[in-house]
CHARMM internal coordinates of N, CA and C (Angstrom, degrees):
IC EDIT
DIST 1 N 1 CA 1.4083
DIST 1 CA 1 C 1.5297
ANGL 1 N 1 CA 1 C 109.71
DIST 1 C 2 N 1.2680
ANGL 1 CA 1 C 2 N 112.38
DIHE 1 N 1 CA 1 C 2 N 139.69
DIST 2 N 2 CA 1.5619
ANGL 1 C 2 N 2 CA 121.59
DIHE 1 CA 1 C 2 N 2 CA -175.49
DIST 2 CA 2 C 1.5703
ANGL 2 N 2 CA 2 C 106.97
DIHE 1 C 2 N 2 CA 2 C -95.81
DIST 2 C 3 N 1.3067
ANGL 2 CA 2 C 3 N 113.95
DIHE 2 N 2 CA 2 C 3 N 131.53
DIST 3 N 3 CA 1.5105
ANGL 2 C 3 N 3 CA 115.39
DIHE 2 CA 2 C 3 N 3 CA 178.20
DIST 3 CA 3 C 1.5235
ANGL 3 N 3 CA 3 C 108.79
DIHE 2 C 3 N 3 CA 3 C -75.56
DIST 3 C 4 N 1.3177
ANGL 3 CA 3 C 4 N 115.33
DIHE 3 N 3 CA 3 C 4 N 163.26
DIST 4 N 4 CA 1.4803
ANGL 3 C 4 N 4 CA 119.84
DIHE 3 CA 3 C 4 N 4 CA 174.28
DIST 4 CA 4 C 1.4716
ANGL 4 N 4 CA 4 C 113.24
DIHE 3 C 4 N 4 CA 4 C -59.95
DIST 4 C 5 N 1.3213
ANGL 4 CA 4 C 5 N 121.49
DIHE 4 N 4 CA 4 C 5 N -38.51
DIST 5 N 5 CA 1.4020
ANGL 4 C 5 N 5 CA 124.84
DIHE 4 CA 4 C 5 N 5 CA -179.38
DIST 5 CA 5 C 1.4996
ANGL 5 N 5 CA 5 C 110.36
DIHE 4 C 5 N 5 CA 5 C -66.69
DIST 5 C 6 N 1.3227
ANGL 5 CA 5 C 6 N 120.18
DIHE 5 N 5 CA 5 C 6 N -37.45
DIST 6 N 6 CA 1.5438
ANGL 5 C 6 N 6 CA 122.26
DIHE 5 CA 5 C 6 N 6 CA 171.34
DIST 6 CA 6 C 1.5137
ANGL 6 N 6 CA 6 C 113.00
DIHE 5 C 6 N 6 CA 6 C -56.90
DIST 6 C 7 N 1.3222
ANGL 6 CA 6 C 7 N 110.22
DIHE 6 N 6 CA 6 C 7 N -48.57
DIST 7 N 7 CA 1.5188
ANGL 6 C 7 N 7 CA 115.08
DIHE 6 CA 6 C 7 N 7 CA -177.08
DIST 7 CA 7 C 1.4996
ANGL 7 N 7 CA 7 C 110.18
DIHE 6 C 7 N 7 CA 7 C -60.70
DIST 7 C 8 N 1.3212
ANGL 7 CA 7 C 8 N 114.11
DIHE 7 N 7 CA 7 C 8 N -42.56
DIST 8 N 8 CA 1.4987
ANGL 7 C 8 N 8 CA 115.70
DIHE 7 CA 7 C 8 N 8 CA -178.08
DIST 8 CA 8 C 1.4427
ANGL 8 N 8 CA 8 C 114.27
DIHE 7 C 8 N 8 CA 8 C -67.46
DIST 8 C 9 N 1.3680
ANGL 8 CA 8 C 9 N 119.43
DIHE 8 N 8 CA 8 C 9 N -38.10
DIST 9 N 9 CA 1.4512
ANGL 8 C 9 N 9 CA 123.51
DIHE 8 CA 8 C 9 N 9 CA 177.36
DIST 9 CA 9 C 1.5247
ANGL 9 N 9 CA 9 C 108.18
DIHE 8 C 9 N 9 CA 9 C -64.25
DIST 9 C 10 N 1.3529
ANGL 9 CA 9 C 10 N 119.33
DIHE 9 N 9 CA 9 C 10 N -44.09
DIST 10 N 10 CA 1.5064
ANGL 9 C 10 N 10 CA 118.78
DIHE 9 CA 9 C 10 N 10 CA -175.15
DIST 10 CA 10 C 1.5624
ANGL 10 N 10 CA 10 C 103.36
DIHE 9 C 10 N 10 CA 10 C -65.27
DIST 10 C 11 N 1.3112
ANGL 10 CA 10 C 11 N 121.08
DIHE 10 N 10 CA 10 C 11 N -46.46
DIST 11 N 11 CA 1.4537
ANGL 10 C 11 N 11 CA 120.29
DIHE 10 CA 10 C 11 N 11 CA -177.18
DIST 11 CA 11 C 1.5754
ANGL 11 N 11 CA 11 C 115.54
DIHE 10 C 11 N 11 CA 11 C -62.29
DIST 11 C 12 N 1.3421
ANGL 11 CA 11 C 12 N 114.62
DIHE 11 N 11 CA 11 C 12 N -30.64
DIST 12 N 12 CA 1.4524
ANGL 11 C 12 N 12 CA 117.23
DIHE 11 CA 11 C 12 N 12 CA 174.82
DIST 12 CA 12 C 1.5814
ANGL 12 N 12 CA 12 C 108.35
DIHE 11 C 12 N 12 CA 12 C -70.48
DIST 12 C 13 N 1.1483
ANGL 12 CA 12 C 13 N 116.66
DIHE 12 N 12 CA 12 C 13 N -38.71
DIST 13 N 13 CA 1.4963
ANGL 12 C 13 N 13 CA 119.31
DIHE 12 CA 12 C 13 N 13 CA -178.23
DIST 13 CA 13 C 1.5401
ANGL 13 N 13 CA 13 C 109.75
DIHE 12 C 13 N 13 CA 13 C -63.77
DIST 13 C 14 N 1.3866
ANGL 13 CA 13 C 14 N 109.82
DIHE 13 N 13 CA 13 C 14 N -48.28
DIST 14 N 14 CA 1.5461
ANGL 13 C 14 N 14 CA 113.40
DIHE 13 CA 13 C 14 N 14 CA -176.30
DIST 14 CA 14 C 1.5403
ANGL 14 N 14 CA 14 C 112.80
DIHE 13 C 14 N 14 CA 14 C -73.00
DIST 14 C 15 N 1.2789
ANGL 14 CA 14 C 15 N 119.70
DIHE 14 N 14 CA 14 C 15 N -15.88
DIST 15 N 15 CA 1.5595
ANGL 14 C 15 N 15 CA 121.51
DIHE 14 CA 14 C 15 N 15 CA 177.92
DIST 15 CA 15 C 1.5727
ANGL 15 N 15 CA 15 C 107.05
DIHE 14 C 15 N 15 CA 15 C -96.89
DIST 15 C 16 N 1.2609
ANGL 15 CA 15 C 16 N 120.21
DIHE 15 N 15 CA 15 C 16 N 7.76
DIST 16 N 16 CA 1.4963
ANGL 15 C 16 N 16 CA 120.56
DIHE 15 CA 15 C 16 N 16 CA 177.93
DIST 16 CA 16 C 1.5075
ANGL 16 N 16 CA 16 C 108.81
DIHE 15 C 16 N 16 CA 16 C -58.90
DIST 16 C 17 N 1.2978
ANGL 16 CA 16 C 17 N 121.72
DIHE 16 N 16 CA 16 C 17 N 127.19
DIST 17 N 17 CA 1.5019
ANGL 16 C 17 N 17 CA 121.52
DIHE 16 CA 16 C 17 N 17 CA 177.04
DIST 17 CA 17 C 1.4040
ANGL 17 N 17 CA 17 C 113.46
DIHE 16 C 17 N 17 CA 17 C -111.85
DIST 17 C 18 N 1.4040
ANGL 17 CA 17 C 18 N 124.12
DIHE 17 N 17 CA 17 C 18 N -4.68
DIST 18 N 18 CA 1.3681
ANGL 17 C 18 N 18 CA 126.04
DIHE 17 CA 17 C 18 N 18 CA -179.22
DIST 18 CA 18 C 1.4099
ANGL 18 N 18 CA 18 C 112.08
DIHE 17 C 18 N 18 CA 18 C -80.00
DIST 18 C 19 N 1.4035
ANGL 18 CA 18 C 19 N 115.75
DIHE 18 N 18 CA 18 C 19 N 103.67
DIST 19 N 19 CA 1.5643
ANGL 18 C 19 N 19 CA 122.23
DIHE 18 CA 18 C 19 N 19 CA -171.63
DIST 19 CA 19 C 1.4346
ANGL 19 N 19 CA 19 C 108.11
DIHE 18 C 19 N 19 CA 19 C -96.05
DIST 19 C 20 N 1.3857
ANGL 19 CA 19 C 20 N 121.76
DIHE 19 N 19 CA 19 C 20 N -0.25
DIST 20 N 20 CA 1.4778
ANGL 19 C 20 N 20 CA 122.99
DIHE 19 CA 19 C 20 N 20 CA -177.41
DIST 20 CA 20 C 1.4634
ANGL 20 N 20 CA 20 C 108.52
DIHE 19 C 20 N 20 CA 20 C -64.16
DIST 20 C 21 N 1.3194
ANGL 20 CA 20 C 21 N 116.70
DIHE 20 N 20 CA 20 C 21 N 125.35
DIST 21 N 21 CA 1.4363
ANGL 20 C 21 N 21 CA 120.88
DIHE 20 CA 20 C 21 N 21 CA 174.75
DIST 21 CA 21 C 1.3733
ANGL 21 N 21 CA 21 C 117.44
DIHE 20 C 21 N 21 CA 21 C 90.79
DIST 21 C 22 N 1.3728
ANGL 21 CA 21 C 22 N 119.36
DIHE 21 N 21 CA 21 C 22 N -0.31
DIST 22 N 22 CA 1.5139
ANGL 21 C 22 N 22 CA 122.05
DIHE 21 CA 21 C 22 N 22 CA 175.44
DIST 22 CA 22 C 1.4376
ANGL 22 N 22 CA 22 C 109.43
DIHE 21 C 22 N 22 CA 22 C -89.50
DIST 22 C 23 N 1.4019
ANGL 22 CA 22 C 23 N 112.57
DIHE 22 N 22 CA 22 C 23 N 152.36
DIST 23 N 23 CA 1.4246
ANGL 22 C 23 N 23 CA 123.46
DIHE 22 CA 22 C 23 N 23 CA -174.72
DIST 23 CA 23 C 1.5773
ANGL 23 N 23 CA 23 C 105.79
DIHE 22 C 23 N 23 CA 23 C -69.29
DIST 23 C 24 N 1.3760
ANGL 23 CA 23 C 24 N 112.61
DIHE 23 N 23 CA 23 C 24 N 154.45
DIST 24 N 24 CA 1.4597
ANGL 23 C 24 N 24 CA 113.49
DIHE 23 CA 23 C 24 N 24 CA 177.43
DIST 24 CA 24 C 1.5483
ANGL 24 N 24 CA 24 C 112.39
DIHE 23 C 24 N 24 CA 24 C -65.59
DIST 24 C 25 N 1.3670
ANGL 24 CA 24 C 25 N 119.49
DIHE 24 N 24 CA 24 C 25 N -23.88
DIST 25 N 25 CA 1.4547
ANGL 24 C 25 N 25 CA 122.46
DIHE 24 CA 24 C 25 N 25 CA 178.30
DIST 25 CA 25 C 1.5031
ANGL 25 N 25 CA 25 C 111.15
DIHE 24 C 25 N 25 CA 25 C -68.11
DIST 25 C 26 N 1.4028
ANGL 25 CA 25 C 26 N 113.32
DIHE 25 N 25 CA 25 C 26 N -39.61
DIST 26 N 26 CA 1.4605
ANGL 25 C 26 N 26 CA 117.62
DIHE 25 CA 25 C 26 N 26 CA -179.21
DIST 26 CA 26 C 1.6142
ANGL 26 N 26 CA 26 C 105.06
DIHE 25 C 26 N 26 CA 26 C -65.52
DIST 26 C 27 N 1.2376
ANGL 26 CA 26 C 27 N 122.00
DIHE 26 N 26 CA 26 C 27 N -48.90
DIST 27 N 27 CA 1.4743
ANGL 26 C 27 N 27 CA 131.34
DIHE 26 CA 26 C 27 N 27 CA -176.69
DIST 27 CA 27 C 1.6324
ANGL 27 N 27 CA 27 C 102.62
DIHE 26 C 27 N 27 CA 27 C -55.00
DIST 27 C 28 N 1.3511
ANGL 27 CA 27 C 28 N 113.69
DIHE 27 N 27 CA 27 C 28 N -49.27
DIST 28 N 28 CA 1.5198
ANGL 27 C 28 N 28 CA 116.50
DIHE 27 CA 27 C 28 N 28 CA -173.27
DIST 28 CA 28 C 1.6819
ANGL 28 N 28 CA 28 C 105.63
DIHE 27 C 28 N 28 CA 28 C -63.86
DIST 28 C 29 N 1.2854
ANGL 28 CA 28 C 29 N 118.18
DIHE 28 N 28 CA 28 C 29 N -42.51
DIST 29 N 29 CA 1.5194
ANGL 28 C 29 N 29 CA 125.33
DIHE 28 CA 28 C 29 N 29 CA -175.70
DIST 29 CA 29 C 1.5466
ANGL 29 N 29 CA 29 C 102.93
DIHE 28 C 29 N 29 CA 29 C -64.76
DIST 29 C 30 N 1.3229
ANGL 29 CA 29 C 30 N 123.17
DIHE 29 N 29 CA 29 C 30 N -41.25
DIST 30 N 30 CA 1.4362
ANGL 29 C 30 N 30 CA 125.15
DIHE 29 CA 29 C 30 N 30 CA -177.92
DIST 30 CA 30 C 1.5001
ANGL 30 N 30 CA 30 C 108.80
DIHE 29 C 30 N 30 CA 30 C -62.93
DIST 30 C 31 N 1.3202
ANGL 30 CA 30 C 31 N 114.09
DIHE 30 N 30 CA 30 C 31 N -47.11
DIST 31 N 31 CA 1.4813
ANGL 30 C 31 N 31 CA 113.58
DIHE 30 CA 30 C 31 N 31 CA 175.18
DIST 31 CA 31 C 1.5449
ANGL 31 N 31 CA 31 C 116.30
DIHE 30 C 31 N 31 CA 31 C -62.23
DIST 31 C 32 N 1.1387
ANGL 31 CA 31 C 32 N 117.91
DIHE 31 N 31 CA 31 C 32 N -36.32
DIST 32 N 32 CA 1.4264
ANGL 31 C 32 N 32 CA 123.96
DIHE 31 CA 31 C 32 N 32 CA 179.65
DIST 32 CA 32 C 1.5473
ANGL 32 N 32 CA 32 C 112.92
DIHE 31 C 32 N 32 CA 32 C -62.82
DIST 32 C 33 N 1.3716
ANGL 32 CA 32 C 33 N 112.15
DIHE 32 N 32 CA 32 C 33 N -48.34
DIST 33 N 33 CA 1.4242
ANGL 32 C 33 N 33 CA 116.02
DIHE 32 CA 32 C 33 N 33 CA -177.33
DIST 33 CA 33 C 1.5451
ANGL 33 N 33 CA 33 C 117.12
DIHE 32 C 33 N 33 CA 33 C -72.91
DIST 33 C 34 N 1.3419
ANGL 33 CA 33 C 34 N 113.21
DIHE 33 N 33 CA 33 C 34 N -7.54
DIST 34 N 34 CA 1.5113
ANGL 33 C 34 N 34 CA 116.63
DIHE 33 CA 33 C 34 N 34 CA 172.88
DIST 34 CA 34 C 1.5436
ANGL 34 N 34 CA 34 C 108.34
DIHE 33 C 34 N 34 CA 34 C -92.45
DIST 34 C 35 N 1.3738
ANGL 34 CA 34 C 35 N 119.85
DIHE 34 N 34 CA 34 C 35 N -5.43
DIST 35 N 35 CA 1.4627
ANGL 34 C 35 N 35 CA 123.43
DIHE 34 CA 34 C 35 N 35 CA 176.46
DIST 35 CA 35 C 1.4306
ANGL 35 N 35 CA 35 C 113.92
DIHE 34 C 35 N 35 CA 35 C -86.10
DIST 35 C 36 N 1.3440
ANGL 35 CA 35 C 36 N 125.25
DIHE 35 N 35 CA 35 C 36 N 104.93
DIST 36 N 36 CA 1.4537
ANGL 35 C 36 N 36 CA 124.61
DIHE 35 CA 35 C 36 N 36 CA -178.94
DIST 36 CA 36 C 1.5053
ANGL 36 N 36 CA 36 C 115.78
DIHE 35 C 36 N 36 CA 36 C -53.62
DIST 36 C 37 N 1.3810
ANGL 36 CA 36 C 37 N 116.59
DIHE 36 N 36 CA 36 C 37 N -37.32
DIST 37 N 37 CA 1.5175
ANGL 36 C 37 N 37 CA 120.51
DIHE 36 CA 36 C 37 N 37 CA -179.01
DIST 37 CA 37 C 1.5106
ANGL 37 N 37 CA 37 C 103.51
DIHE 36 C 37 N 37 CA 37 C -65.68
DIST 37 C 38 N 1.3138
ANGL 37 CA 37 C 38 N 116.98
DIHE 37 N 37 CA 37 C 38 N -46.10
DIST 38 N 38 CA 1.5147
ANGL 37 C 38 N 38 CA 116.60
DIHE 37 CA 37 C 38 N 38 CA -174.67
DIST 38 CA 38 C 1.5574
ANGL 38 N 38 CA 38 C 109.03
DIHE 37 C 38 N 38 CA 38 C -58.38
DIST 38 C 39 N 1.2938
ANGL 38 CA 38 C 39 N 117.41
DIHE 38 N 38 CA 38 C 39 N -48.50
DIST 39 N 39 CA 1.5347
ANGL 38 C 39 N 39 CA 123.49
DIHE 38 CA 38 C 39 N 39 CA -179.76
DIST 39 CA 39 C 1.5705
ANGL 39 N 39 CA 39 C 107.99
DIHE 38 C 39 N 39 CA 39 C -58.61
DIST 39 C 40 N 1.3337
ANGL 39 CA 39 C 40 N 114.42
DIHE 39 N 39 CA 39 C 40 N -48.09
DIST 40 N 40 CA 1.5635
ANGL 39 C 40 N 40 CA 112.97
DIHE 39 CA 39 C 40 N 40 CA -179.24
DIST 40 CA 40 C 1.5548
ANGL 40 N 40 CA 40 C 111.04
DIHE 39 C 40 N 40 CA 40 C -62.15
DIST 40 C 41 N 1.2728
ANGL 40 CA 40 C 41 N 118.38
DIHE 40 N 40 CA 40 C 41 N -38.73
DIST 41 N 41 CA 1.3712
ANGL 40 C 41 N 41 CA 126.36
DIHE 40 CA 40 C 41 N 41 CA 179.04
DIST 41 CA 41 C 1.6445
ANGL 41 N 41 CA 41 C 111.57
DIHE 40 C 41 N 41 CA 41 C -62.78
DIST 41 C 42 N 1.2960
ANGL 41 CA 41 C 42 N 116.02
DIHE 41 N 41 CA 41 C 42 N -41.41
DIST 42 N 42 CA 1.4086
ANGL 41 C 42 N 42 CA 124.61
DIHE 41 CA 41 C 42 N 42 CA -179.36
DIST 42 CA 42 C 1.5518
ANGL 42 N 42 CA 42 C 109.08
DIHE 41 C 42 N 42 CA 42 C -67.72
DIST 42 C 43 N 1.3223
ANGL 42 CA 42 C 43 N 116.42
DIHE 42 N 42 CA 42 C 43 N -41.51
DIST 43 N 43 CA 1.3295
ANGL 42 C 43 N 43 CA 120.24
DIHE 42 CA 42 C 43 N 43 CA -179.34
DIST 43 CA 43 C 1.5415
ANGL 43 N 43 CA 43 C 112.61
DIHE 42 C 43 N 43 CA 43 C -66.10
DIST 43 C 44 N 1.3910
ANGL 43 CA 43 C 44 N 115.03
DIHE 43 N 43 CA 43 C 44 N -43.66
DIST 44 N 44 CA 1.5256
ANGL 43 C 44 N 44 CA 121.50
DIHE 43 CA 43 C 44 N 44 CA 173.71
DIST 44 CA 44 C 1.5129
ANGL 44 N 44 CA 44 C 110.12
DIHE 43 C 44 N 44 CA 44 C -54.51
DIST 44 C 45 N 1.2953
ANGL 44 CA 44 C 45 N 118.06
DIHE 44 N 44 CA 44 C 45 N -44.04
DIST 45 N 45 CA 1.4681
ANGL 44 C 45 N 45 CA 122.12
DIHE 44 CA 44 C 45 N 45 CA -176.19
DIST 45 CA 45 C 1.4880
ANGL 45 N 45 CA 45 C 109.37
DIHE 44 C 45 N 45 CA 45 C -65.40
DIST 45 C 46 N 1.3756
ANGL 45 CA 45 C 46 N 117.85
DIHE 45 N 45 CA 45 C 46 N -42.37
DIST 46 N 46 CA 1.4537
ANGL 45 C 46 N 46 CA 122.78
DIHE 45 CA 45 C 46 N 46 CA -179.30
DIST 46 CA 46 C 1.4779
ANGL 46 N 46 CA 46 C 108.77
DIHE 45 C 46 N 46 CA 46 C -63.23
DIST 46 C 47 N 1.3666
ANGL 46 CA 46 C 47 N 118.48
DIHE 46 N 46 CA 46 C 47 N -47.55
DIST 47 N 47 CA 1.5003
ANGL 46 C 47 N 47 CA 123.97
DIHE 46 CA 46 C 47 N 47 CA 178.45
DIST 47 CA 47 C 1.4839
ANGL 47 N 47 CA 47 C 106.40
DIHE 46 C 47 N 47 CA 47 C -60.28
DIST 47 C 48 N 1.2144
ANGL 47 CA 47 C 48 N 124.42
DIHE 47 N 47 CA 47 C 48 N -46.84
DIST 48 N 48 CA 1.5635
ANGL 47 C 48 N 48 CA 124.72
DIHE 47 CA 47 C 48 N 48 CA 179.69
DIST 48 CA 48 C 1.5017
ANGL 48 N 48 CA 48 C 109.64
DIHE 47 C 48 N 48 CA 48 C -53.74
DIST 48 C 49 N 1.3429
ANGL 48 CA 48 C 49 N 114.08
DIHE 48 N 48 CA 48 C 49 N -52.61
DIST 49 N 49 CA 1.4496
ANGL 48 C 49 N 49 CA 115.22
DIHE 48 CA 48 C 49 N 49 CA -177.04
DIST 49 CA 49 C 1.5383
ANGL 49 N 49 CA 49 C 112.30
DIHE 48 C 49 N 49 CA 49 C -63.80
DIST 49 C 50 N 1.2788
ANGL 49 CA 49 C 50 N 120.61
DIHE 49 N 49 CA 49 C 50 N -41.82
DIST 50 N 50 CA 1.4736
ANGL 49 C 50 N 50 CA 123.74
DIHE 49 CA 49 C 50 N 50 CA 174.95
DIST 50 CA 50 C 1.4951
ANGL 50 N 50 CA 50 C 111.55
DIHE 49 C 50 N 50 CA 50 C -54.83
DIST 50 C 51 N 1.4133
ANGL 50 CA 50 C 51 N 114.97
DIHE 50 N 50 CA 50 C 51 N -46.83
DIST 51 N 51 CA 1.3949
ANGL 50 C 51 N 51 CA 122.54
DIHE 50 CA 50 C 51 N 51 CA -175.15
DIST 51 CA 51 C 1.5935
ANGL 51 N 51 CA 51 C 108.32
DIHE 50 C 51 N 51 CA 51 C -64.92
DIST 51 C 52 N 1.2786
ANGL 51 CA 51 C 52 N 111.32
DIHE 51 N 51 CA 51 C 52 N -49.60
DIST 52 N 52 CA 1.5504
ANGL 51 C 52 N 52 CA 115.93
DIHE 51 CA 51 C 52 N 52 CA 175.55
DIST 52 CA 52 C 1.5951
ANGL 52 N 52 CA 52 C 107.35
DIHE 51 C 52 N 52 CA 52 C -51.56
DIST 52 C 53 N 1.2467
ANGL 52 CA 52 C 53 N 120.02
DIHE 52 N 52 CA 52 C 53 N -51.90
DIST 53 N 53 CA 1.4703
ANGL 52 C 53 N 53 CA 121.37
DIHE 52 CA 52 C 53 N 53 CA -174.02
DIST 53 CA 53 C 1.4521
ANGL 53 N 53 CA 53 C 108.76
DIHE 52 C 53 N 53 CA 53 C -63.97
DIST 53 C 54 N 1.2997
ANGL 53 CA 53 C 54 N 124.23
DIHE 53 N 53 CA 53 C 54 N -36.28
DIST 54 N 54 CA 1.4347
ANGL 53 C 54 N 54 CA 125.98
DIHE 53 CA 53 C 54 N 54 CA 175.58
DIST 54 CA 54 C 1.4976
ANGL 54 N 54 CA 54 C 116.78
DIHE 53 C 54 N 54 CA 54 C -60.38
DIST 54 C 55 N 1.3850
ANGL 54 CA 54 C 55 N 111.64
DIHE 54 N 54 CA 54 C 55 N -44.92
DIST 55 N 55 CA 1.4388
ANGL 54 C 55 N 55 CA 122.21
DIHE 54 CA 54 C 55 N 55 CA 175.18
DIST 55 CA 55 C 1.5435
ANGL 55 N 55 CA 55 C 114.48
DIHE 54 C 55 N 55 CA 55 C -63.58
DIST 55 C 56 N 1.3569
ANGL 55 CA 55 C 56 N 110.32
DIHE 55 N 55 CA 55 C 56 N -40.92
DIST 56 N 56 CA 1.6064
ANGL 55 C 56 N 56 CA 116.24
DIHE 55 CA 55 C 56 N 56 CA -176.89
DIST 56 CA 56 C 1.5053
ANGL 56 N 56 CA 56 C 104.42
DIHE 55 C 56 N 56 CA 56 C -71.44
DIST 56 C 57 N 1.3164
ANGL 56 CA 56 C 57 N 122.65
DIHE 56 N 56 CA 56 C 57 N -30.15
DIST 57 N 57 CA 1.4844
ANGL 56 C 57 N 57 CA 122.05
DIHE 56 CA 56 C 57 N 57 CA -175.41
DIST 57 CA 57 C 1.5419
ANGL 57 N 57 CA 57 C 111.94
DIHE 56 C 57 N 57 CA 57 C -109.28
DIST 57 C 58 N 1.1945
ANGL 57 CA 57 C 58 N 117.23
DIHE 57 N 57 CA 57 C 58 N 30.72
DIST 58 N 58 CA 1.6010
ANGL 57 C 58 N 58 CA 120.24
DIHE 57 CA 57 C 58 N 58 CA -167.80
DIST 58 CA 58 C 1.4673
ANGL 58 N 58 CA 58 C 106.46
DIHE 57 C 58 N 58 CA 58 C -63.83
DIST 58 C 59 N 1.3310
ANGL 58 CA 58 C 59 N 122.97
DIHE 58 N 58 CA 58 C 59 N -26.67
DIST 59 N 59 CA 1.5093
ANGL 58 C 59 N 59 CA 122.38
DIHE 58 CA 58 C 59 N 59 CA -172.84
DIST 59 CA 59 C 1.6483
ANGL 59 N 59 CA 59 C 103.58
DIHE 58 C 59 N 59 CA 59 C -75.26
DIST 59 C 60 N 1.2805
ANGL 59 CA 59 C 60 N 120.80
DIHE 59 N 59 CA 59 C 60 N -25.98
DIST 60 N 60 CA 1.4242
ANGL 59 C 60 N 60 CA 124.04
DIHE 59 CA 59 C 60 N 60 CA -178.66
DIST 60 CA 60 C 1.5372
ANGL 60 N 60 CA 60 C 105.02
DIHE 59 C 60 N 60 CA 60 C -76.60
DIST 60 C 61 N 1.3420
ANGL 60 CA 60 C 61 N 127.74
DIHE 60 N 60 CA 60 C 61 N -21.49
DIST 61 N 61 CA 1.3762
ANGL 60 C 61 N 61 CA 123.11
DIHE 60 CA 60 C 61 N 61 CA -175.89
DIST 61 CA 61 C 1.6711
ANGL 61 N 61 CA 61 C 110.14
DIHE 60 C 61 N 61 CA 61 C -92.45
DIST 61 C 62 N 1.2637
ANGL 61 CA 61 C 62 N 118.32
DIHE 61 N 61 CA 61 C 62 N -2.90
DIST 62 N 62 CA 1.4869
ANGL 61 C 62 N 62 CA 123.56
DIHE 61 CA 61 C 62 N 62 CA -179.45
DIST 62 CA 62 C 1.6574
ANGL 62 N 62 CA 62 C 101.64
DIHE 61 C 62 N 62 CA 62 C -69.57
DIST 62 C 63 N 1.3646
ANGL 62 CA 62 C 63 N 109.62
DIHE 62 N 62 CA 62 C 63 N 140.95
DIST 63 N 63 CA 1.4915
ANGL 62 C 63 N 63 CA 115.02
DIHE 62 CA 62 C 63 N 63 CA 175.80
DIST 63 CA 63 C 1.4772
ANGL 63 N 63 CA 63 C 111.51
DIHE 62 C 63 N 63 CA 63 C -75.45
DIST 63 C 64 N 1.3566
ANGL 63 CA 63 C 64 N 113.26
DIHE 63 N 63 CA 63 C 64 N 134.85
DIST 64 N 64 CA 1.5126
ANGL 63 C 64 N 64 CA 117.24
DIHE 63 CA 63 C 64 N 64 CA 179.08
DIST 64 CA 64 C 1.4654
ANGL 64 N 64 CA 64 C 112.74
DIHE 63 C 64 N 64 CA 64 C -91.78
DIST 64 C 65 N 1.2081
ANGL 64 CA 64 C 65 N 118.04
DIHE 64 N 64 CA 64 C 65 N 142.91
DIST 65 N 65 CA 1.4831
ANGL 64 C 65 N 65 CA 120.65
DIHE 64 CA 64 C 65 N 65 CA 174.05
DIST 65 CA 65 C 1.4746
ANGL 65 N 65 CA 65 C 113.92
DIHE 64 C 65 N 65 CA 65 C -82.51
END
COOR INIT
IC SEED 1 N 1 CA 1 C
IC BUILD
């Protein structure tokens, strides 16, 4: 369970608008995470990698007696 103070702190960090002094990489990532298509694509790539790993290691998933 997340306390109210933790939620407030996280919200404050996510709403920060002062970009002065931030690296170009951080600014680029901020732009990307605001793009719904980018997030959807990233989730699909992660799911594909996990699925491939599960298939490659299917013997390890079998229950042992």
